[in-house]
N, C-alpha and C positions, 0 to 999 in steps of 0.2 A: 771317941769318934761318933758313937751313936747319938750322944747328947748334942754334939755339934751339928749333925745332920738334921736332928729333930728341930733344933733352933732355927736352922736355915729354912726348913720347910714351913715352919710356923710363920717366919717373917715373910716368906714368899706368899703364903696364903693371905696374910693380913694386907700385903701390898695389893694383891689382886682385888680383894674386897674393897679396899680404899679407892682403887682405880675405877671400879664399876660404880660405886656410890658417887664418886666425883663426876664421872661422865653423865650419870643419870641426873644428878641435881643440877649440874652445869647446863645440860640440855633443857631442863625445865625452866631454868632462869632465862635462857634464850627466848623460849616461847612466851614467858611472862613479860619480858622486856618488849617483845614485838607487839604483844596484845595491848599492853598499857600505852605504848606510843601511838599505835594505830587508832586507839579509842580516845585519844586526846588527854591521856593521863601521864604524860611524860614527867611531870613533877613528882608523881608517886615513884616512878622508876629512879629518878634522881636521888630521892631520899633513900631508897633501898641500896642503890649503888654507893652513895656516900657512907652509909652505915657499914656495909659489908666489903665492898670490892675496891673502892677508890684508892689509888696510889697517893698516900698522904705526903709523899716527898715532892709531888708535883705542885705547881701553882694552883691547880684546880682543887687540890686536896687539902688546902690550908685549914679548912674548918670541918674536915671529914673525920670519921672514926676509922674506916677501912679495916675492920676486924680481920677478915681473911687475908688482906695484904700484910698486916702486921705479923700474924702467925707464920705465914709463908716466908716472909723476909727474915724473921728471926731464925728460922731453920736454915735457910740458905746462908745467912751470915755466919752461923755456927760452923757450917762446913767450910766456907771460904776462909774463915779465920785461920785455919791451919794448912792451907794449900801450900804456901811457900815453904814453911819449915818441914812439912811432910815430904814434898818433892826433894828438897835439898838433902835431908837426912837419909831418906830411903835410897836415893841413887848413890850418895857418897858411901854409905855402908855396904851397898851391894857391890860396888867396885872394890872396896876394901877387902871383902870376903873372897873376891875372885883374884887370887894371887897370880894365876897364870895369865900373863898379858896376851898370849896368843888366844887363849879361850875367850878373854874379854873382847878381843878383836872379832872373833867368830860370832859371838853373841850380838855385837853391834851390827855386824854385816847382815846376819840372818834377820834381825829385828827390822832393819830398814828395808831389806829385801821383801819381807812379809808385808810391810806397809805398802810398798810400791806395787806388788802383785795385786793386792786387793784394790788399791786405788786405780790401777789400770783398768780392771774389769768394771769397776764402779763408774768410771768416766765413759767407757764404751757404752755401758747400759744407758747412762744419762744422755749421751749424744744420740743414741738411737731413738729414745723416747721423745727427746726434744725435736729431732728432725721429722719424725712421723707426725707429731702434733702440728708442726709448722706446715708440712706438706698438705695436711688435711684441712688447713685453714682454721684450726681450733684456737690459735693464739691471736686471731684478729678480734680484739675486744675494744669496746668503747671506753676510752680513758680520758675523755675531755673534761669530766667533772671532778677529777681527782685533784686535791690540793698538792702543790709541789712541796717536796721535802726541803729542809734547810739544814745547814751546818755540816754537811757531809762532803768530804773531800777525798779525792783519789790520790794514790801514791804509787811509786814504782814497786811492784811486788818483790823485786830483788833486794829491797831494803831489809826484808826478813833476815837474810843471811848476814848483813852488816850488823844488825842490831842483836844478833845472837851472842856476840862478844861485847859486853857492856864496857863503857868507859867510866862508870861510877858505880861502885858496888852497893852503896847505900840505897840508890834509887831502885835497884833491882829487887831488893828485899822489902820494899814498901809498895810494890805495885803488882797485883795479881795478873796483870796483863803481860808481864815480862817472864813468864814461865820458861820460855826457851833459853833465856839468859841464865836462869837459875839452873837449868839442866846442864849448861856448859860449865858453870862454876862448880856444880856438884861433881861433874866428871873430872875436872881438873883437880879438885880437892881430894877426891878418892884416889886418883892416880898418884898424887904426891904422897899421901899417907901410905899407899901401897909401897912406893919406892923407899920411903924412910923406915918402914917396918916398925920395929919395937921402939924406935925413938919417939914415936907419937902414940901416947897411951891416954893422956887426959882428954884430949879432944875427941878421940874415938869413943871413949866411955861416955862423954857428955852427949855426943850425937846419939848413942844407943839409948840413953836415958830419955832424951827428948822424944825419940821415936816411940818408945814405950808409952809415954804420957799421951802422945797424939793418938796412938792406936786405941788406948783405953777410952779416951774422950770420945773419939769418933764412933766406937762400938756402942757406947751408951746412947749417943745422940741418934744414931741410925735405928737401933733396935727399939728404943723407947718412944721416939718421936717421929720416926720415918713414916709409918702408915698414916698418922694424923696429918702430917705435912703433905703427903701425896693427895689425900682427900681435899685439903684446902687449896693446894696449888692447881689441881685439875678443875675443881669447881670454879674458881676465880677466872682461870684462863678462858673457859668456855662462856662464862656468864658475861664477860665484858665485851664479847664480840657480837655485833648485830648482824642480821642477815644482809643488810646493805653493804657491809664490808666484804662479805664473802661472795656475793653474786657476781661482780664484775670479773673476778679472776678464778672462778670455780674450776675452770679447765686446768689452769696452772696448778692449783692445789691438788686436784685429782691426779694429774699426770705425775707430779712429783711424788705424791703419796704412794701411788702404785709402784713406781720405780724403786722407792725406798723400801717398801714392804717386800718386794721381790728379792732385793739384795739382802735384806735382813733375814728373811726366812729361808732362802735358798742359797744365796751367794756364799755366806759364811759357812753354812753347813757343808757345801761342796769343797770349800777351801780346807776345812778340817779333815774331811774324808780323803781328799787327794794328797794333802801334805803330811798327814800323820797316820793314815789308815785306821783312825779311831772311829767309833760310832758317833756320827754327827748329831743324832737324835738326843743322846745324853748331853752333849754340849748345849744344844738349843734349850733343852729342858732346864738345865741348871743355871744357865746365864739369863734366863727369861726375867728373873726378878731384877737383875742389873739393868736390863733393857727398860723395864717398867719404871725403875727409879730414875733412869736418865730421861725417859719420856716426861715424867712428872716435874723434875727439877729443871729440865732444859739446860743442864750445865754438866759438861764432862768433868770439870774440876770437882763439883759437888758429889759426883758419882764415883770418883776415884777410890775413896775408902771402901765402899761396898764392893766395888769391882775387885780390889786387891784381896779382900776377905774371901770372896767367892772363888776367885781363881786359885788361891793357895789352899783353902780348906775343903773345897768341893771338887775342884778340877785337878788337884794334885800337882800343880806347878810349884817348884821350889821357891822359897821366899826371895832368894838371891835373883832369880830370873824375873819374877814378878815385880820386884822392887826396881828393876832397871827398865823393863819393857813397858810397863803400864804408865808410869809418869812420862816416859818419852813418847808413848803413843798418845797420851792426852794432849801433848804439845804439837806433834807433827802429823799424827794420823787422823785425818778428817775426811773419811770417805763420804759420810753422809753430807757434810758441808759441801764437798766438791760436787756431788750429784745435784744438790739444791742450786748451787751457783751456776752450773752449766745449764740446767733447764730454765732457771730464772733469766739468765743472760740471753738465751734463745727466745724466750717469751718476750723480753723487752725489745730485742732486735726486730723480731717479727711484728710486734704491735706498733713499733716506731718507724717502720718502713725501711729498715736496713736489709741488705742481702744476707740470707742465711745459706751458706754453702758448707760442704763437708770440710773444706780447708778452714773456714772460719770457726766451725765447731771444734776442730782439732786445736786451733789456737786458743779458743775459749777454754778448752779442757786443760791445756798446759798452764794457762794463766790461773785457772781456778785451783789447780793442784798446788802451784807455788803460793798463791795467796792464802789458801786454806791452812798451810803450814803455820802462818803467822796469826791465825784466828784465835783470839783469846777464848779459853774454855769457859765461857759465860753466856747466859741467855741473850739471844738477839745479836750476838757478835757476827754471825755468818752473813746476815743481811747487810750489815754495815760494811764488812770487808768486800761484799759484792760490788760496791761502787768502784773499788780498785780495778776489778776485771772490766767493768764497763768503760772506765776512763782509758784503760790500756787499749781497748778495742775501738775507741773513738765514738762510742754510743752516748752522745751527750746533747742531742737536740732536745727541744722542748718536750716532744712526745716521749722520748726515752726517759727524761727526768720524771715525767708524770707516771709512766709505767713503773719506774723504780719506786716511786712513792706508794703506788698500789701494793708492791711487794712488801714494803715496810709495814703497811697497814694491816695486812692479813697473814703475815708470815709466821706468826707465833706458833700456831698449831703445827706447821711444817717443821719449824725449828725443834719442836719437841721430839718428833720422830727422827730428825737428823741426829740428835744427840744419842738416841738409842743405837743408831748405826755406828756412830763414832766409838762408843764405849764397848760395844760387842766386838767391833773390829780389833780394838786393843787386846781384849781377852783372847780372841782367836789367834792372833799373832803370838801372844804369850804362850799359849798351849803349843803352837807349832815350834817355837824356839826351844821350849823345855823338852819336847819330845826329841828333837834333833840332837840335843845335848845330853840326853840320858838323865834329865833332871825332872822327869814327869813320873809321879807315882800313879801308875795305871790302876792299882787296886782302889785308890781313892776316886779316880776318874770314873771307873766303872761301877762304883758302889752306889 
């Protein structure tokens, strides 16, 4: 136990150091970029950008090196490689181990209830912040010089529920964006194995072996390469954004960031304290490295392995509970995404000349909650799904499209903090469910 705790503390320290170094170096690159461009040396910055930061998969990066991009992408790919098998095996095995169907029903009910409670307060907070900013006239920005986005289409948010049950099993296992469908298949498979009992042995053993291989692989990747990847990802993210991108929507960025930080530091702590009577400071301290990892990768899916490890080994949640609640939370619990989408929708409506009323905000919140359920656990997905909310609200005039383009241009830093909220919310709900089911080892939690 002591060795595990020391390893966790060492990893957390390394991550914090990597974050600080990445923020420092990224900020220095921002100033270097602005200085070079303002002094007529844009070509010098282009060379630096092509060598270190350029996305080599884009048309502009055909002849670039993109060293930081390559390192960061290799790390993200390593984590996303096992998302589908990890979610499927962990949920299936968790349900297999819960032989009492009434207990399984309780766990499912409590998990979804925990997600809904935190989502409700997150949406209320977002609505308040968005309305106050609108009433103060802070969201009236000049958007006339922003290039319009292309290739984004809206869809009915209720399609999320239709697509939860797939009509082709092979498509589901080859697309990381279909995690909700994987959750459904895993639940069905686990229930069937549970019903058949000892008749199913080979498949259960195979799933256990696959799960062990995945766990070993992810532990190695996170502990050995995680700190380096955080440094690279943070540095690149800040280095590629110029001041010109951030200035027009600085109020949106600040408003959303403040709302997200309040909910991250206070909201989840209150939820833990009120729902479990446990010390929230311990939770915040131990889950901080998960939040940092989510911030760096901007992907709930990539953070799931570390979240699972932290929740079980440091917060005392049983593996059966964590294996069910965390993958489900990665799929449907998107508090940070919902906050971002509500404030972004209000910002777009306000800057595009639409009426912003309490009724409209309530409708935006409902649509954001539904749409966020179907948001893929991948970088940048929240801003793309935002268009679904805008389409449903009818915010589609030229000014709205321009404002939406602005969100796409500058939303990466916000998305990073959004991910931190999403993954910490998953962990908080997991602790709540485990505590209510008597499956929380408080000696581990308080250690």
